N, C-alpha and C positions, 0 to 999 in steps of 0.2 A: 592863358593860365588864369587871368583875372575873371574871364567868363565862366571857366569850369568850376571854380570854387563856389561862386554863388549858386550854381546849379545844384551841386552836391549838397550844399547847406539847405537849399530849398526843399530838396527831396527828403532830407532828414526832418526838417520842420514839419513837412506834410505828414510824414509817418507818425511823428509825435502827436500831432493834432488829431490824427485818426484814432489813436489808441492812447488813452490817458496814462496807461501804465508803462509806456515805452521808456526804457532806461537810456537816457541820453549818453551816458559815458560809454556804453557798449557800441552805440552807433558811431561814436567819434573815434573808435579804435582804428589803427591803420588797417587798410584793406589787405587781406591775406588770402591768396588763392588756395583752395583746398582740393576740389575735384570738379571735373566737368559735369554739368547737370543738363537735364532735358529742357526743352523749351518751356514746357508748362511749369516746371519747377523753378525756373530762373526768371521768367518774364511775368507770368501771371501771378499777381499777388493773391494770397489766400483771402477768401471773403471774410469780412468782419462780422457778418451776421451770425446768429446762432447756428451751429452745425447740428446734423442729425446725431442721434445717440449712437455711441459705439457699441460693438458687439459685447464688450465686457463692461460691466457697471460696478461701481463701488457701492458697498452697502451704505456708507455715509454720504453726506452732501459733497458732490465733486465739482461744483461750479467753479471753484477757485482753480482746480486743475485744468479744466477746459480753457479758462481764460489765460493761464500761464502758457499752455501749449499753443494757443492761437497767437499770443504775443511773440513767442519764440519763432514761429514760422514767419510771421510778418517781418520781424527784424532781419531774419536770414534772407528773405526774398528781397528786401530793400537794399541790403549790402551787395547782393549778387547782381542786381540790376545796375547798381552804380559801377561795379567792376566791368560789366559788359559794355556800358555806355562810355566809360573812360578808362580803358585798360592801362593807360600810361600812369594812372594813379596807384596801381597795384604794386606796392613796394616789395612784397615778399611772396615767396612760394612755400607752402607748408613743407614740401619735400626737401627744400634747400635751406631751411632754417638751421642755424648753428645749434649744437648741443647746449643745453642750459648749463651754467656753471655749477660745479660741484659744491655741495654744502660742507662747511667745516665748523667744528666746534673749538672754541678757545677755552682752555682750562689753565688755571694758575696753580702752581705748587709753591706756596710761601716758604716752606721749609728748605726748598732747593733754590728758590729765587728764579724759577723758570716758568715760561709760558709754553704750553703745548698746543699745537694746532693739528687736529686729526679729524677724519671723517666721523660723523655721528655714529654711535653704536646702535644698530638696529636690533631690537629685542627679538630673539628667536622664539617661536612658539614652543612651549614646553609640552612634550609628548608624554602623556600619562598612560601607563600600561595597566590595564585592568586584568587582574589575575583571574583566569578562567576557573570556575569551580571544577573540582575533580570529577571526572566521569567514571561512574562505577559500572564497568562492563561485566555483565553476568557471564559466568562460565556455562550455566545451564539455562535453557529456555523451556518453560513449562506451558502446556496447553491443557486445559480441562474443559470438558463438555459433558453436560448431563441433559437428559430429556425424559419427559413423562408423557406418553401418548396413550390415547384410549379410543375405543370404538364401542358404541352401544346400539342395540336394536330391540325394539319392542314390537311384538306381533300379536294381534288379537286372536282369540281362540277360533274365530270364524273366518280367518284369512283364507282366501280361496286357494292359495298355493301351499298352505300349511307353514310349518316352521316353528321355532321356539325362540323365546327371549334369550339374549346373551349379552355379556359385557366383557370386554377385553382391556387389559392394561399392559403396556409395554414400556419398561424402564431401560434406559440405555446410558451407560457411563463409559467415558473414555478419557484416559490421562496419558499425555505424551511428555517425555522428558528427553530433550535432545541437547547435545553439545553445541555450543555457540560456535559456528564455523567462521564468523568474522574475527573471533579471538584466537581460534585454533583452525586455521585454514587447511592444514594438512590432515586433519583427523575427521572421521565421521563416526558418531556414536549416537544412535537413535534407539529409544526405548518406548514401548507402548503397552498399556494394560487396558483391556476393554472387556466389559461385561454387559450382556443383554439378557433380560429376563422378561418373559411374557406369560401372563396368567389370564385365563379365560374361564368364565362360568361354563359348566358342563351339564345343562338341563337334560341331555340325552343319556347321561351316565347314571345308572341306578346305584352305584357304589360310592360315588364321590361328587361333591358339589363343584369342585374346581379342578382344572387340569392345567398343566404347564405345556405351553406350545412353543416356548423359546427359552433356552437355557444354555448360553454359550459364554465361556470364559476363555480369553485369548491373551497371551503374553508373547511379545516379539522383541528381540534385541538384535542390534546390528552394529558391529565394530569394524571400522575400515581405516586404512592409511592410503593417502593419495598416491596414485600411480601417474596418470597423465590427465590433465584437464578435469573432466567430470567423472573419471574412472578411479575406483579405489580397490585395493586388495582388501578383502573383507571376510569376516566370520559371522555366521548367522545362527540364531536360535529361535525356535518357535515351540510354544507349548499351549495346548488347548484341552479343555475338558468341560464338564458340567457339574453342578453342585447338588441338585435335588433329584429325588427319585421320580420316575415317570412310568405310567402304566397305560396299557391298552384299554380303550373304553369298554366298560361293562365287564371287565375281567380283573383278576389279580395278577395278571402276567406283567412282570416288570420289563420295561423296554430300555431303561437307562438309569444310571445312578452315579454317585460321586466316583470319579476316576474309572468309570465304566460306561463309555470308553474314555480314554485319554490318549494323547499322542504327543510325542516329543520328536523334534527334528533339528539336527545340527548340520551345518554345511560350511564348506570353505570354497571361496571362488572370487569373483569380481562383482562390483556393484557400480551401476551408473546412476548418478544423482544429478538432477538439473532442475533449476527453477527459473522461469522466464523473468526478465527484468521488471515487468509490471506486477509480478507476484500472483497472477491469476492462474497459473498452471505449474504444477509440480509433478515430476515423474521420477520414479525410482525403480530400477530393474536390477535384481540380484540373481546372478547365475552361479550355482554351486556344482561343479562337476563331481566333487567329493561330498557325499551326503550320507548321514546316518539317520534312520527312522526307527522309532520305538513305539509300538502300539501296546496299550495297557487295558486290561479288563480285570479290575480288582475283584468283583463279585461274580464268580463263575458258577455259584450255586443257584442264583436266581436269574442269571442271564446266560445266553448262549454266546460264547466268545466267537464262534464262526461268523456271526452276523457282523462282527467288526473286523473281519479279516485275520483273526487269530485262530490258530489250530485248536481243535477240541481238547479240553482238559488243561490248557495252558493259560497262564495269566498274561504273558507278554509274547511279542514277536519282534525280532530284530531284522532290519533290512539295511543293505548298503546300496547306494545308487547315486542319482543326481536329482537336483530340484531347481526350480526357478520360481521367483516371486516378483510380481510387478504391481506397483501401486501408482494410482493416478488421482490427483486432486485438481479439478478444473472448475473455475468460477465462470460458468457460462453466461451469467447475468448477475448484476448486483444482488439479486434476490434468488438466484438458482445456482446450486452447487452440485457437482457430480463427483462422487467418490467411488473408486473402483479398485478392487484387489483381486489378483489372480495368483493362485499358488498351485504348483503341480510337482509331484514326486514320482519317480519310477525306479524300480530296481532291475529294470530290463526284462522282468517277467510279467509284471502288472503295473498299471498306471492309476494314480488317484489324483484328483484335483478339485479345487474349489474356486468358483468365480462369484464374487459378491459385488453388487452394485447398489448404491444408495443415491437417490435423487432427492435433494433437500430444497423445498420451496419455502422461503421465508415470507411470512405475511407481515409480521411486525418484528420488533427486536426479540420478543420472547415467544411468539406464536409461529408455528411452522407446520408444514405437511411433508411427510416422507413416503417415498416408495422404495421398498427394499426387496431385492431379489437375490436368491442364492441358488446357484446351479452347481451340483456336485456330481463327480464321476468317480466311481471306485470299483475297479475290476476285481479286487480281492474279495468282495462280498458276494453272497449267492445271487444268482441271476433272477430278476423280477420278471413275472410273466408279461407285464405291460411296459414298465419303464426300463427294462433290461438292467444295465449298470448305472443308469442315470437317476438322479434325485433332484427335486426342485421345490423351492419354497418362495412364497411371495407375501409381503405384508404391506398394506396401505394404512397409514396412521396419521392422526392429527393431535397436536398437543402443544406443550410448552417446552422451551429449550433455554438453558442458561449456559453461557460459556465465558471463559476469560483466559487471557494469555499474558505471560511476562516477556518483555523485550529487553 
């Protein structure tokens, strides 16, 4: 025992001499076994020379931290080597140490002449509840979109293919007002008003300088109550007409006017409405087995009502049958959107339908290019020698667009 104590003291003195900042009181603590370590950790003392820079560096001067870390490792290694060389001096094991005594506070109550011994009161953290601001959930969601597109062509008088200068303007307005389904999950109520007007110069028309090549007003409304999942019992309304008079080139023959033609359609049935979780694709399909169709030609003096599927000499024509309407909005790319609408009605004697497609290519937030196609089939109209009962329109345009929405 006498030989062991000088040896331990000599190791401690050597460690203190190797590092001036060694804390002697910690080295003289009783030896306590904590855990088994590897050979390198226990026997090999950490080097006292400067170490390589760590992966993480402090912005300020950190030499003091490196010295403290090196001192702590050196003291730990010294104590562990002493435990391995002289295990009989290890008086305690960390896992078998007794629990520390509990702390008590002594309080005096002079009025009662009593002393009270009790554990100290630990202050509990006070939980503060922050009142959340009220969320104003809108009943109606509005979406407005407007665009002004134009095309222009200049052709010199000696152009080998001929042709004439022309300028076209196409204005498009659309407003949607839909019931917020997050607040009213059982109801479906969608409304849309759209108007498209196209004006073009008419250098080949000797009677007028301008002509209207697009004049469409459309109003649709849909009310539904949820049946199962994405299906709703629904009632549908659609009305479309135009506002301005239109004439055949180089003549005074009118081809269309306000409410000439116009069309009203009412239907009862089921509607399927679904939107993908990412919001990139929305599809709505409305099927109305019970449908009423009204065709109108207000001006029968300047227009031939038979060209609109109305009997000669009559302003209106009533039909009962079925209709279907399908709408698709698909964001193919962050800058490319495809809008498609298909509507068809039949009274089981004739069929009429419209299929409209719009491809929107966004260049910037306000500049875009659109390709619009409209394919129409109407068996109630007189048969055309080339197109039969089919009609087709295509418009390519470039311009500015502005849109906003409320959420």
